[in-house]
C-alpha positions as CSV (number, residue, x, y, z in Angstrom):
1,M,-24.4,28.8,0.9
2,C,-23.4,25.1,0.4
3,C,-20.4,25.6,2.7
4,E,-22.2,27.6,5.3
5,T,-24.6,24.8,6.2
6,R,-22.0,22.0,6.2
7,T,-22.8,19.7,9.1
8,S,-21.4,16.4,8.0
9,G,-19.2,16.1,11.0
10,F,-16.3,14.9,8.8
11,R,-12.9,15.4,10.5
12,R,-9.6,14.6,9.0
13,R,-8.1,11.5,10.6
14,Y,-4.4,11.2,10.4
15,R,-2.9,7.7,10.4
16,T,-0.8,6.8,13.5
17,R,2.8,5.9,13.3
18,A,1.9,2.2,14.0
19,E,-0.6,2.2,11.1
20,R,2.0,3.7,8.7
21,I,4.6,1.1,9.8
22,A,2.1,-1.7,9.2
23,D,1.2,-0.4,5.8
24,L,4.8,-0.1,4.8
25,E,5.5,-3.6,6.0
26,A,2.7,-5.0,4.0
27,Y,3.9,-3.1,1.0
28,L,7.4,-4.5,1.5
29,A,6.0,-8.0,1.6
30,D,4.2,-7.4,-1.6
31,L,7.3,-6.1,-3.3
32,R,9.3,-9.1,-2.1
33,A,6.7,-11.5,-3.5
34,E,6.9,-9.6,-6.8
35,V,10.7,-9.8,-6.9
36,Q,10.5,-13.5,-6.3
37,A,8.0,-14.0,-9.1
38,V,10.2,-12.0,-11.5
39,E,13.3,-14.0,-10.5
40,E,11.4,-17.3,-11.1
41,H,10.2,-16.1,-14.5
42,L,13.7,-15.1,-15.5
43,N,15.0,-18.5,-14.4
44,E,12.4,-20.2,-16.6
45,L,13.3,-18.1,-19.5
46,R,17.0,-18.8,-19.1
47,R,16.4,-22.6,-19.0
48,T,14.8,-22.6,-22.4
């Protein structure tokens, strides 16, 4: 019964290629920032 009266109008929306590219570029920028932070931390540890 619950599935028979479903009228929410929800439709699956797939992300476009441009959206996927933008998401991956943002993720890459985050990863680069994290790498930089780790390298800085390592340099600080090596100095002491």
